[in-house]
DRENKE-40986 format. One line per 10 residues: number of its first residue (from 1); for each residue y, x, z negated of N, C-alpha, C. Coordinates in nm, 2 decimals. Layout:
<nodes>
NUM = Y,X,Z,Y,X,Z,Y,X,Z | ...
</nodes>
This chain:
<nodes>
1 = 9.78,9.17,-9.57,9.78,9.11,-9.44,9.70,9.18,-9.34 | 9.66,9.11,-9.24,9.58,9.18,-9.13,9.67,9.27,-9.05 | 9.62,9.38,-9.01,9.70,9.48,-8.93,9.71,9.43,-8.79 | 9.84,9.41,-8.75,9.86,9.36,-8.61,9.94,9.46,-8.53 | 9.95,9.59,-8.58,10.03,9.69,-8.51,9.97,9.73,-8.37 | 9.84,9.70,-8.35,9.78,9.73,-8.23,9.80,9.63,-8.12 | 9.85,9.51,-8.16,9.87,9.40,-8.06,10.00,9.42,-7.98 | 9.99,9.38,-7.85,10.11,9.39,-7.77,10.20,9.28,-7.80 | 10.33,9.30,-7.78,10.43,9.19,-7.80,10.43,9.10,-7.68 | 10.41,8.97,-7.70,10.41,8.87,-7.59,10.48,8.75,-7.64
11 = 10.52,8.66,-7.54,10.58,8.53,-7.57,10.48,8.44,-7.64 | 10.51,8.39,-7.76,10.42,8.30,-7.83,10.49,8.17,-7.85 | 10.41,8.06,-7.84,10.47,7.93,-7.86,10.36,7.84,-7.93 | 10.41,7.75,-8.02,10.32,7.66,-8.09,10.40,7.52,-8.10 | 10.32,7.42,-8.09,10.37,7.28,-8.11,10.29,7.21,-8.21 | 10.35,7.15,-8.32,10.28,7.09,-8.42,10.34,6.95,-8.45 | 10.26,6.87,-8.51,10.30,6.73,-8.54,10.26,6.68,-8.68 | 10.34,6.60,-8.74,10.30,6.53,-8.86,10.35,6.38,-8.85 | 10.28,6.29,-8.91,10.32,6.15,-8.91,10.34,6.10,-9.05 | 10.45,6.03,-9.07,10.48,5.96,-9.19,10.47,5.81,-9.16
21 = 10.37,5.75,-9.23,10.34,5.60,-9.20,10.41,5.52,-9.31 | 10.49,5.42,-9.27,10.55,5.33,-9.37,10.46,5.21,-9.40 | 10.49,5.14,-9.51,10.41,5.02,-9.54,10.46,4.90,-9.47 | 10.59,4.90,-9.42,10.64,4.79,-9.35,10.74,4.84,-9.24 | 10.76,4.75,-9.14,10.85,4.79,-9.03,10.99,4.79,-9.08 | 11.02,4.73,-9.19,11.16,4.73,-9.25,11.20,4.87,-9.28 | 11.11,4.96,-9.32,11.15,5.09,-9.36,11.20,5.17,-9.23 | 11.13,5.15,-9.12,11.18,5.21,-9.00,11.31,5.16,-8.95 | 11.33,5.03,-8.97,11.46,4.97,-8.94,11.57,5.03,-9.02 | 11.54,5.05,-9.15,11.64,5.12,-9.24,11.68,5.26,-9.19
31 = 11.58,5.33,-9.14,11.61,5.46,-9.09,11.70,5.45,-8.96 | 11.66,5.36,-8.87,11.74,5.34,-8.75,11.89,5.30,-8.78 | 11.91,5.22,-8.88,12.04,5.17,-8.91,12.11,5.25,-9.01 | 12.05,5.36,-9.06,12.10,5.45,-9.16,12.14,5.38,-9.28 | 12.05,5.30,-9.33,12.07,5.22,-9.46,11.99,5.28,-9.57 | 11.94,5.39,-9.56,11.86,5.45,-9.67,11.95,5.51,-9.77 | 11.93,5.47,-9.90,12.03,5.52,-10.00,12.05,5.67,-10.01 | 11.95,5.75,-9.98,11.96,5.89,-10.00,12.03,5.95,-9.88 | 12.06,5.88,-9.77,12.14,5.93,-9.66,12.06,5.94,-9.53 | 12.11,6.02,-9.44,12.06,6.03,-9.31,11.92,6.10,-9.31
41 = 11.81,6.02,-9.30,11.68,6.07,-9.31,11.64,6.17,-9.21 | 11.67,6.14,-9.08,11.62,6.23,-8.98,11.71,6.36,-8.97 | 11.84,6.34,-9.01,11.92,6.46,-9.01,11.88,6.56,-9.12 | 11.85,6.51,-9.24,11.80,6.59,-9.35,11.66,6.65,-9.32 | 11.58,6.57,-9.26,11.44,6.62,-9.22,11.45,6.73,-9.12 | 11.54,6.72,-9.02,11.55,6.82,-8.92,11.59,6.96,-8.99 | 11.69,6.95,-9.07,11.73,7.08,-9.14,11.62,7.13,-9.23 | 11.55,7.05,-9.30,11.44,7.09,-9.39,11.33,7.15,-9.30 | 11.30,7.09,-9.19,11.19,7.14,-9.10,11.23,7.28,-9.05 | 11.36,7.30,-9.01,11.40,7.44,-8.96,11.39,7.54,-9.08
51 = 11.43,7.50,-9.20,11.41,7.59,-9.31,11.27,7.62,-9.34 | 11.18,7.52,-9.33,11.04,7.54,-9.35,10.98,7.64,-9.25 | 11.02,7.63,-9.12,10.98,7.72,-9.02,11.01,7.87,-9.06 | 11.14,7.88,-9.09,11.19,8.02,-9.11,11.14,8.08,-9.24 | 11.10,8.00,-9.34,11.05,8.06,-9.47,10.90,8.05,-9.49 | 10.83,8.03,-9.38,10.68,8.03,-9.38,10.62,8.15,-9.45 | 10.67,8.27,-9.41,10.60,8.39,-9.46,10.63,8.41,-9.61 | 10.73,8.35,-9.66,10.76,8.36,-9.81,10.66,8.27,-9.89 | 10.60,8.17,-9.83,10.51,8.08,-9.90,10.37,8.09,-9.87 | 10.33,8.13,-9.75,10.19,8.15,-9.71,10.16,8.30,-9.71
61 = 10.08,8.34,-9.81,10.07,8.48,-9.84,10.03,8.57,-9.72 | 9.94,8.53,-9.64,9.89,8.62,-9.53,9.97,8.61,-9.40 | 10.08,8.53,-9.40,10.16,8.51,-9.28,10.25,8.63,-9.27 | 10.27,8.69,-9.14,10.36,8.80,-9.12,10.50,8.75,-9.10 | 10.60,8.81,-9.16,10.74,8.78,-9.13,10.76,8.81,-8.98 | 10.82,8.71,-8.91,10.84,8.74,-8.77,10.97,8.67,-8.73 | 11.03,8.71,-8.61,11.16,8.66,-8.57,11.13,8.52,-8.50 | 11.20,8.42,-8.55,11.20,8.29,-8.49,11.31,8.28,-8.39 | 11.27,8.28,-8.26,11.37,8.29,-8.15,11.40,8.16,-8.09 | 11.32,8.05,-8.12,11.35,7.92,-8.08,11.28,7.82,-8.17
71 = 11.35,7.72,-8.22,11.28,7.62,-8.31,11.35,7.49,-8.28 | 11.26,7.39,-8.27,11.31,7.25,-8.24,11.23,7.15,-8.32 | 11.31,7.06,-8.39,11.24,6.96,-8.47,11.29,6.82,-8.41 | 11.20,6.74,-8.36,11.24,6.61,-8.31,11.16,6.50,-8.37 | 11.20,6.38,-8.35,11.13,6.26,-8.42,11.11,6.15,-8.31 | 11.01,6.08,-8.33,10.98,5.95,-8.26,10.96,5.84,-8.36 | 11.05,5.74,-8.35,11.04,5.63,-8.44,10.95,5.52,-8.38 | 10.84,5.49,-8.44,10.74,5.39,-8.39,10.76,5.26,-8.48 | 10.68,5.16,-8.45,10.70,5.04,-8.52,10.69,5.05,-8.67 | 10.60,5.14,-8.71,10.58,5.15,-8.86,10.55,5.30,-8.90
81 = 10.61,5.39,-8.82,10.58,5.53,-8.85,10.69,5.62,-8.79 | 10.70,5.74,-8.84,10.78,5.84,-8.79,10.69,5.96,-8.75 | 10.70,6.00,-8.62,10.62,6.11,-8.58,10.72,6.23,-8.57 | 10.68,6.34,-8.64,10.76,6.46,-8.64,10.70,6.56,-8.54 | 10.78,6.62,-8.45,10.72,6.71,-8.36,10.81,6.84,-8.37 | 10.73,6.95,-8.39,10.80,7.08,-8.41,10.75,7.18,-8.30 | 10.85,7.24,-8.24,10.81,7.35,-8.14,10.88,7.48,-8.19 | 10.80,7.59,-8.19,10.85,7.72,-8.23,10.81,7.82,-8.12 | 10.90,7.91,-8.09,10.88,8.02,-7.99,10.93,8.15,-8.05 | 10.86,8.26,-8.01,10.90,8.39,-8.04,10.84,8.49,-7.95
91 = 10.89,8.61,-7.94,10.83,8.72,-7.87,10.79,8.82,-7.97 | 10.66,8.82,-8.00,10.61,8.90,-8.11,10.46,8.93,-8.09 | 10.40,8.99,-8.20,10.26,9.04,-8.19,10.16,8.93,-8.24 | 10.21,8.83,-8.31,10.12,8.73,-8.36,10.18,8.59,-8.34 | 10.10,8.49,-8.35,10.14,8.35,-8.31,10.22,8.28,-8.42 | 10.27,8.17,-8.38,10.36,8.09,-8.47,10.30,7.95,-8.50 | 10.17,7.94,-8.50,10.10,7.81,-8.53,10.13,7.76,-8.67 | 10.12,7.85,-8.76,10.14,7.82,-8.91,10.29,7.78,-8.93 | 10.38,7.86,-8.86,10.52,7.82,-8.87,10.55,7.68,-8.83 | 10.49,7.64,-8.71,10.51,7.51,-8.66,10.46,7.40,-8.75
101 = 10.34,7.42,-8.80,10.28,7.33,-8.89,10.35,7.32,-9.02 | 10.39,7.43,-9.07,10.47,7.43,-9.20,10.60,7.36,-9.18 | 10.67,7.38,-9.07,10.79,7.31,-9.04,10.77,7.16,-9.03 | 10.66,7.12,-8.97,10.63,6.98,-8.95,10.60,6.91,-9.09 | 10.53,6.99,-9.18,10.49,6.93,-9.31,10.61,6.92,-9.40 | 10.70,7.02,-9.39,10.82,7.02,-9.48,10.91,6.90,-9.43 | 10.93,6.88,-9.30,11.01,6.77,-9.25,10.94,6.64,-9.29 | 10.81,6.63,-9.28,10.75,6.50,-9.32,10.76,6.48,-9.47 | 10.76,6.58,-9.55,10.78,6.56,-9.70,10.92,6.52,-9.73 | 11.01,6.57,-9.65,11.15,6.53,-9.67,11.17,6.38,-9.64
111 = 11.11,6.34,-9.53,11.12,6.20,-9.50,11.05,6.11,-9.60 | 10.94,6.16,-9.66,10.87,6.09,-9.77,10.96,6.08,-9.89 | 11.02,6.19,-9.92,11.11,6.19,-10.04,11.23,6.10,-10.03 | 11.29,6.09,-9.91,11.41,6.01,-9.89,11.37,5.86,-9.88 | 11.25,5.83,-9.84,11.21,5.69,-9.82,11.14,5.63,-9.94 | 11.10,5.71,-10.03,11.01,5.66,-10.14,11.09,5.56,-10.23 | 11.22,5.56,-10.25,11.29,5.46,-10.33,11.28,5.32,-10.27 | 11.26,5.31,-10.13,11.26,5.18,-10.07,11.12,5.14,-10.02 | 11.02,5.24,-10.03,10.89,5.21,-9.97,10.79,5.28,-10.06 | 10.72,5.21,-10.15,10.62,5.27,-10.24,10.49,5.29,-10.17
121 = 10.47,5.24,-10.05,10.34,5.26,-9.98,10.34,5.37,-9.87 | 10.43,5.46,-9.88,10.44,5.56,-9.78,10.31,5.65,-9.78 | 10.27,5.71,-9.67,10.17,5.81,-9.67,10.20,5.91,-9.55 | 10.16,6.03,-9.57,10.17,6.14,-9.47,10.03,6.16,-9.41 | 10.02,6.17,-9.28,9.89,6.20,-9.22,9.90,6.28,-9.09 | 9.79,6.33,-9.05,9.78,6.40,-8.92,9.88,6.51,-8.90 | 9.88,6.60,-9.00,9.95,6.73,-8.98,9.86,6.82,-8.90 | 9.90,6.84,-8.78,9.80,6.91,-8.69,9.88,7.00,-8.58 | 9.80,7.09,-8.53,9.85,7.18,-8.42,9.82,7.11,-8.29 | 9.92,7.09,-8.21,9.90,7.02,-8.08,9.87,7.13,-7.97
131 = 9.94,7.24,-7.98,9.93,7.33,-7.87,9.97,7.47,-7.92 | 9.91,7.57,-7.86,9.95,7.71,-7.88,9.94,7.79,-7.76 | 10.03,7.88,-7.73,10.03,7.97,-7.61,10.07,8.11,-7.65 | 10.02,8.20,-7.57,10.06,8.34,-7.59,9.94,8.43,-7.65 | 9.96,8.56,-7.64,9.85,8.65,-7.69,9.75,8.67,-7.58 | 9.66,8.76,-7.61,9.56,8.81,-7.51,9.47,8.70,-7.47 | 9.44,8.60,-7.56,9.34,8.50,-7.52,9.39,8.41,-7.40 | 9.52,8.41,-7.38,9.57,8.33,-7.27,9.56,8.40,-7.14 | 9.53,8.53,-7.14,9.53,8.62,-7.02,9.39,8.66,-6.98 | 9.29,8.59,-7.03,9.15,8.63,-7.00,9.11,8.56,-6.87
141 = 9.08,8.63,-6.77,9.03,8.57,-6.64,8.88,8.55,-6.65 | 8.84,8.44,-6.59,8.70,8.41,-6.58,8.64,8.47,-6.44 | 8.53,8.54,-6.45,8.47,8.60,-6.33,8.34,8.54,-6.30 | 8.31,8.53,-6.17,8.18,8.48,-6.12,8.07,8.57,-6.17 | 8.10,8.70,-6.18,8.00,8.80,-6.23,8.09,8.90,-6.30 | 8.03,8.97,-6.40,8.10,9.07,-6.48,8.15,9.18,-6.39 | 8.27,9.22,-6.41,8.33,9.33,-6.33,8.24,9.46,-6.37 | 8.23,9.55,-6.27,8.16,9.67,-6.28,8.26,9.79,-6.30 | 8.23,9.87,-6.40,8.33,9.98,-6.43,8.25,10.11,-6.43 | 8.33,10.22,-6.41,8.28,10.36,-6.43,8.38,10.43,-6.52
151 = 8.33,10.52,-6.60,8.41,10.60,-6.69,8.39,10.75,-6.67 | 8.50,10.82,-6.64,8.49,10.96,-6.62,8.56,11.04,-6.72 | 8.49,11.12,-6.79,8.55,11.21,-6.90,8.58,11.34,-6.83 | 8.71,11.38,-6.84,8.76,11.50,-6.78,8.80,11.60,-6.89 | 8.71,11.70,-6.91,8.74,11.79,-7.02,8.65,11.92,-7.00 | 8.72,12.03,-7.01,8.64,12.16,-7.00,8.55,12.17,-7.12 | 8.60,12.13,-7.24,8.52,12.15,-7.36,8.40,12.06,-7.36 | 8.41,11.94,-7.32,8.29,11.84,-7.32,8.20,11.88,-7.21 | 8.25,11.92,-7.09,8.17,11.96,-6.98,8.08,12.09,-7.01 | 8.14,12.18,-7.09,8.06,12.30,-7.13,7.97,12.28,-7.25
161 = 7.98,12.16,-7.31,7.90,12.13,-7.43,7.96,12.18,-7.56 | 8.08,12.23,-7.56,8.14,12.28,-7.68,8.21,12.17,-7.76 | 8.23,12.06,-7.70,8.30,11.95,-7.77,8.21,11.82,-7.75 | 8.22,11.73,-7.84,8.15,11.60,-7.83,8.25,11.50,-7.76 | 8.20,11.42,-7.67,8.28,11.32,-7.61,8.29,11.20,-7.70 | 8.41,11.17,-7.74,8.45,11.05,-7.83,8.53,10.95,-7.75 | 8.62,11.00,-7.67,8.71,10.91,-7.60,8.63,10.83,-7.50 | 8.55,10.89,-7.42,8.47,10.82,-7.32,8.38,10.71,-7.38 | 8.32,10.75,-7.49,8.23,10.65,-7.56,8.31,10.53,-7.61 | 8.43,10.56,-7.67,8.52,10.45,-7.72,8.56,10.36,-7.60
171 = 8.59,10.42,-7.49,8.64,10.34,-7.37,8.52,10.25,-7.33 | 8.40,10.30,-7.31,8.29,10.23,-7.27,8.26,10.11,-7.37 | 8.27,10.14,-7.50,8.24,10.04,-7.60,8.34,9.93,-7.59 | 8.47,9.96,-7.57,8.58,9.86,-7.55,8.56,9.78,-7.43 | 8.52,9.84,-7.32,8.50,9.76,-7.20,8.38,9.66,-7.21 | 8.28,9.70,-7.28,8.17,9.61,-7.30,8.21,9.49,-7.38 | 8.30,9.51,-7.48,8.35,9.40,-7.56,8.43,9.30,-7.48 | 8.49,9.36,-7.37,8.57,9.28,-7.28,8.49,9.21,-7.18 | 8.36,9.23,-7.18,8.27,9.16,-7.08,8.27,9.24,-6.95 | 8.31,9.37,-6.95,8.30,9.45,-6.83,8.18,9.54,-6.84
181 = 8.09,9.53,-6.74,7.97,9.62,-6.74,8.01,9.76,-6.70 | 7.96,9.85,-6.78,7.98,10.00,-6.76,7.86,10.05,-6.69 | 7.86,10.06,-6.56,7.74,10.10,-6.48,7.72,10.25,-6.47 | 7.84,10.33,-6.48,7.83,10.47,-6.47,7.92,10.54,-6.57 | 7.87,10.65,-6.62,7.96,10.74,-6.71,7.92,10.89,-6.67 | 8.02,10.97,-6.66,8.00,11.11,-6.62,8.11,11.20,-6.69 | 8.08,11.33,-6.69,8.17,11.43,-6.75,8.20,11.54,-6.64 | 8.32,11.57,-6.62,8.36,11.69,-6.53,8.46,11.78,-6.60 | 8.46,11.90,-6.56,8.57,11.99,-6.61,8.70,11.96,-6.54 | 8.80,12.02,-6.59,8.94,12.00,-6.54,8.96,12.07,-6.41
191 = 8.88,12.03,-6.31,8.90,12.08,-6.18,8.93,11.97,-6.08 | 9.05,11.96,-6.02,9.10,11.86,-5.94,9.00,11.81,-5.83 | 8.94,11.91,-5.77,8.84,11.88,-5.66,8.72,11.79,-5.71 | 8.67,11.83,-5.83,8.56,11.76,-5.88,8.60,11.62,-5.93 | 8.72,11.61,-5.99,8.77,11.48,-6.03,8.78,11.39,-5.92 | 8.85,11.43,-5.81,8.87,11.35,-5.70,8.74,11.31,-5.63 | 8.65,11.40,-5.62,8.52,11.37,-5.56,8.44,11.26,-5.64 | 8.44,11.27,-5.77,8.37,11.17,-5.85,8.44,11.03,-5.83 | 8.57,11.03,-5.84,8.64,10.90,-5.84,8.63,10.84,-5.70 | 8.64,10.92,-5.60,8.63,10.87,-5.46,8.49,10.81,-5.43
201 = 8.39,10.88,-5.48,8.25,10.84,-5.46,8.22,10.71,-5.53 | 8.27,10.69,-5.65,8.26,10.56,-5.72,8.33,10.45,-5.65 | 8.45,10.48,-5.60,8.53,10.37,-5.53,8.45,10.33,-5.40 | 8.39,10.43,-5.33,8.31,10.40,-5.21,8.19,10.31,-5.24 | 8.14,10.33,-5.37,8.03,10.24,-5.41,8.07,10.10,-5.45 | 8.20,10.07,-5.45,8.25,9.94,-5.47,8.27,9.90,-5.62 | 8.29,10.00,-5.71,8.32,9.97,-5.84,8.45,9.89,-5.85 | 8.46,9.79,-5.94,8.58,9.72,-5.96,8.69,9.80,-6.03 | 8.64,9.88,-6.13,8.73,9.95,-6.22,8.68,10.09,-6.25 | 8.77,10.19,-6.24,8.74,10.33,-6.28,8.84,10.37,-6.38
211 = 8.79,10.41,-6.49,8.88,10.47,-6.60,8.84,10.62,-6.62 | 8.95,10.70,-6.61,8.93,10.84,-6.65,9.00,10.86,-6.78 | 8.95,10.96,-6.85,9.01,11.00,-6.98,9.02,11.15,-6.98 | 9.15,11.20,-7.00,9.17,11.35,-7.01,9.25,11.40,-6.89 | 9.32,11.51,-6.92,9.39,11.57,-6.81,9.53,11.51,-6.77 | 9.58,11.43,-6.86,9.71,11.36,-6.82,9.83,11.43,-6.90 | 9.81,11.53,-6.97,9.92,11.59,-7.05,9.98,11.71,-6.97 | 10.03,11.80,-7.05,10.12,11.91,-6.99,10.06,12.05,-7.00 | 9.94,12.06,-7.05,9.88,12.19,-7.05,9.84,12.24,-6.91 | 9.83,12.37,-6.89,9.81,12.42,-6.75,9.69,12.36,-6.68
221 = 9.58,12.32,-6.76,9.46,12.27,-6.70,9.47,12.12,-6.68 | 9.57,12.05,-6.73,9.58,11.91,-6.71,9.63,11.87,-6.57 | 9.53,11.84,-6.49,9.56,11.82,-6.34,9.51,11.69,-6.29 | 9.48,11.59,-6.38,9.42,11.46,-6.34,9.51,11.39,-6.25 | 9.64,11.37,-6.28,9.73,11.30,-6.19,9.74,11.36,-6.05 | 9.74,11.49,-6.04,9.75,11.56,-5.91,9.62,11.54,-5.84 | 9.50,11.52,-5.91,9.38,11.50,-5.84,9.37,11.36,-5.79 | 9.42,11.26,-5.86,9.40,11.12,-5.83,9.51,11.07,-5.73 | 9.63,11.11,-5.74,9.74,11.06,-5.66,9.71,11.06,-5.51 | 9.65,11.18,-5.46,9.64,11.18,-5.31,9.53,11.08,-5.26
231 = 9.44,11.04,-5.34,9.33,10.95,-5.30,9.36,10.80,-5.32 | 9.47,10.77,-5.38,9.51,10.63,-5.40,9.57,10.57,-5.27 | 9.52,10.45,-5.24,9.59,10.38,-5.13,9.72,10.32,-5.17 | 9.73,10.28,-5.29,9.85,10.22,-5.34,9.86,10.25,-5.49 | 9.98,10.30,-5.53,10.00,10.32,-5.67,10.05,10.19,-5.74 | 10.02,10.17,-5.87,10.07,10.05,-5.94,10.15,10.11,-6.06 | 10.28,10.14,-6.04,10.35,10.21,-6.15,10.36,10.13,-6.27 | 10.37,9.99,-6.26,10.39,9.91,-6.38,10.28,9.92,-6.49 | 10.16,9.96,-6.44,10.05,9.97,-6.54,10.08,10.08,-6.64 | 10.11,10.20,-6.59,10.14,10.31,-6.68,10.27,10.30,-6.75
241 = 10.37,10.23,-6.69,10.50,10.21,-6.75,10.47,10.13,-6.88 | 10.39,10.02,-6.87,10.36,9.94,-6.98,10.28,10.02,-7.09 | 10.19,10.11,-7.05,10.11,10.19,-7.14,10.20,10.29,-7.21 | 10.29,10.35,-7.14,10.38,10.45,-7.21,10.48,10.38,-7.31 | 10.53,10.27,-7.27,10.62,10.19,-7.35,10.55,10.15,-7.48 | 10.43,10.10,-7.47,10.35,10.06,-7.58,10.32,10.18,-7.67 | 10.27,10.29,-7.61,10.23,10.41,-7.68,10.35,10.47,-7.75 | 10.47,10.48,-7.69,10.58,10.55,-7.75,10.63,10.47,-7.87 | 10.61,10.34,-7.88,10.65,10.26,-7.99,10.57,10.30,-8.12 | 10.45,10.36,-8.09,10.36,10.40,-8.20,10.35,10.55,-8.22
251 = 10.37,10.62,-8.11,10.36,10.77,-8.12,10.46,10.83,-8.02 | 10.57,10.89,-8.07,10.68,10.93,-7.98,10.63,11.03,-7.88 | 10.52,11.11,-7.90,10.47,11.20,-7.81,10.41,11.14,-7.68 | 10.39,11.00,-7.69,10.33,10.94,-7.57,10.42,10.95,-7.45 | 10.55,10.98,-7.47,10.64,11.00,-7.35,10.60,11.11,-7.26 | 10.51,11.20,-7.31,10.47,11.32,-7.23,10.34,11.29,-7.15 | 10.29,11.17,-7.16,10.17,11.14,-7.08,10.21,11.12,-6.93 | 10.13,11.18,-6.84,10.16,11.17,-6.70,10.06,11.08,-6.63 | 9.99,10.99,-6.70,9.89,10.91,-6.64,9.94,10.82,-6.53 | 9.86,10.80,-6.43,9.89,10.71,-6.31,9.78,10.61,-6.30
261 = 9.82,10.51,-6.22,9.72,10.40,-6.19,9.74,10.35,-6.05 | 9.64,10.30,-5.98,9.65,10.25,-5.85,9.52,10.20,-5.79 | 9.52,10.17,-5.66,9.41,10.11,-5.60,9.35,10.21,-5.49 | 9.22,10.22,-5.49,9.15,10.28,-5.38,9.07,10.17,-5.32 | 9.11,10.12,-5.21,9.05,10.00,-5.15,9.06,9.88,-5.25 | 8.95,9.82,-5.29,8.95,9.72,-5.39,8.93,9.76,-5.54 | 8.92,9.89,-5.56,8.89,9.95,-5.69,9.02,9.99,-5.76 | 9.03,9.94,-5.88,9.15,9.98,-5.97,9.11,10.11,-6.04 | 9.20,10.21,-6.03,9.18,10.33,-6.10,9.29,10.36,-6.21 | 9.26,10.38,-6.33,9.35,10.40,-6.44,9.32,10.53,-6.51
271 = 9.41,10.62,-6.52,9.39,10.75,-6.59,9.44,10.74,-6.73 | 9.35,10.75,-6.83,9.39,10.74,-6.97,9.40,10.88,-7.04 | 9.47,10.89,-7.15,9.48,11.01,-7.22,9.34,11.06,-7.27 | 9.33,11.19,-7.30,9.21,11.25,-7.34,9.18,11.23,-7.49 | 9.28,11.20,-7.57,9.25,11.18,-7.72,9.20,11.04,-7.73 | 9.11,11.03,-7.83,9.04,10.89,-7.85,9.15,10.79,-7.89 | 9.24,10.83,-7.98,9.35,10.74,-8.02,9.43,10.70,-7.90 | 9.47,10.80,-7.82,9.55,10.77,-7.70,9.49,10.68,-7.61 | 9.36,10.70,-7.58,9.28,10.61,-7.49,9.27,10.47,-7.54 | 9.24,10.46,-7.67,9.23,10.33,-7.73,9.36,10.25,-7.73
281 = 9.47,10.32,-7.76,9.60,10.26,-7.76,9.64,10.21,-7.62 | 9.61,10.29,-7.52,9.64,10.26,-7.38,9.56,10.13,-7.34 | 9.43,10.12,-7.39,9.35,10.01,-7.36,9.41,9.88,-7.43 | 9.46,9.91,-7.55,9.52,9.79,-7.63,9.64,9.74,-7.55 | 9.71,9.83,-7.48,9.83,9.79,-7.41,9.80,9.72,-7.28 | 9.69,9.76,-7.22,9.66,9.71,-7.08,9.56,9.60,-7.07 | 9.47,9.59,-7.16,9.36,9.50,-7.15,9.38,9.38,-7.24 | 9.34,9.26,-7.20,9.27,9.22,-7.07,9.36,9.20,-6.95 | 9.49,9.22,-6.97,9.58,9.19,-6.86,9.55,9.25,-6.73 | 9.52,9.38,-6.72,9.49,9.44,-6.59,9.37,9.39,-6.52
291 = 9.28,9.33,-6.59,9.16,9.27,-6.53,9.20,9.16,-6.43 | 9.32,9.11,-6.43,9.37,9.02,-6.34,9.37,9.08,-6.20 | 9.39,9.21,-6.19,9.39,9.28,-6.06,9.25,9.26,-5.99 | 9.15,9.27,-6.07,9.01,9.25,-6.02,8.99,9.11,-5.98 | 9.05,9.01,-6.05,9.04,8.87,-6.01,9.11,8.85,-5.88 | 9.22,8.91,-5.86,9.30,8.90,-5.73,9.21,8.95,-5.62 | 9.15,9.07,-5.64,9.07,9.13,-5.54,8.94,9.04,-5.51 | 8.89,8.99,-5.61,8.77,8.90,-5.60,8.81,8.78,-5.51 | 8.92,8.72,-5.54,8.97,8.60,-5.46,9.00,8.64,-5.32 | 9.06,8.75,-5.29,9.09,8.79,-5.16,8.96,8.82,-5.08
301 = 8.86,8.88,-5.14,8.74,8.91,-5.08,8.67,8.78,-5.04 | 8.67,8.68,-5.13,8.60,8.56,-5.11,8.66,8.48,-4.99 | 8.79,8.50,-4.97,8.86,8.43,-4.86,8.89,8.52,-4.74 | 8.82,8.63,-4.74,8.83,8.71,-4.62,8.96,8.78,-4.59 | 9.04,8.80,-4.70,9.17,8.86,-4.68,9.17,9.01,-4.69
</nodes>
């Protein structure tokens, strides 16, 4: 199965439909009047649909087992057809489209099986996904122009040439994939004055986003939060709360990260861990969601707020 451990947990929803077409209107009348020899067609189909939803991962090899936190199977009786509608919801890392379609198909097959003694011309058609919600794709903002970002690597080792920069390069590459232009990259030693000067200068140049990597831990030279906090106009605590919660679920030591985030004017500043893995996981937790801050600032600027 595909690895989904890097994905954030979000509310997911899917709606699917299947249609069972009868050869005569008398078949639908028999359903309405509960005269089908095998019993209550819609009652049985509802139970079968729910079981189909819950057991999807057992039958579709690449589907991940996931918690089904809401499932609903409903029916619309038309003149010569039964439309099955299935809605599934969960809070998880992957979607429930296949679960919804599987539930709809099992319910439709149950209807077919119960009606075939009285209607030899039945057919099932249009098993399809009607709607899906949730996941990162629902949270991608459209921008009039690509946001401009700067990446600051904070490391004594990298600044002195003794270590290779990997985290900064990974961050820049990830931003480019998100459609964010990386206009500036720089390296400084773990000196609060130098860190603050670089970040403040970039904010004054009007960058939409500044990401730093390094100096957020507990070693004596880790002073990035102390350098950034005094130059922020507004702190945004929820950003790093989300990052730490996401990180701790994957690496218990993430609880020791002291990263902060906030605004300098219209510029969003986020301090990421110095390790490549930590920086990547923090970006997995925060992006593309935090880009909405830039969209809000863009809207406010356009309307003179």
